[in-house]
C-alpha positions, 0 to 999 in steps of 0.5 A: 508477465501476468497482469498485476492489476487487482480487483478494487476492494470495498472501503472498510471505513464506517463512513463508507459503510453507512453512506456508500454514495457520499462524496467521502465514499467516492473519494475513498473509491478513487484512492482504491482504484489508484491502489490497484494499479500500483506495485507493493512499494508504490502502494506503501509510499502512496499510503504513507503520503496520504496518511501524513497529509491526513494528520493525527489519526491518518495512519489508522484512517488509511489502514481502514480505507486500504486494508494495509497494515498500519506498520506498512503505512508507517514503513512507507512514511519512513521510506519517503523521509529517509530515501532508503536508496532502493535503486530506481526500477526496483521494488525491494532493496537488494537481498530483500524478498523470498529466497530462490526456490533452488536455495530453499531445497537442500540436495537439489 
């Protein structure tokens, strides 16, 4: 299986752009370094948790920092609250994700 580690993206928030060596910029960099090691479900859950800890405006702040959609972060918060029943070790619920290539190609 290919290495799924991603490059660390730069924080998109205005505070990090104006003061790239501040304590806040270092904190955001640490968050982004952790994000590179997570799969898609863990990223949603982690972003949802951090946004909830931020309080009002946390979803938008995490969206600026991570580049994730606000809807993705909200979904992470719902998954934490609902415990949606995704089997351990699985990223997606049964039936979710792309259709198999064999099923998409008619007549093959």
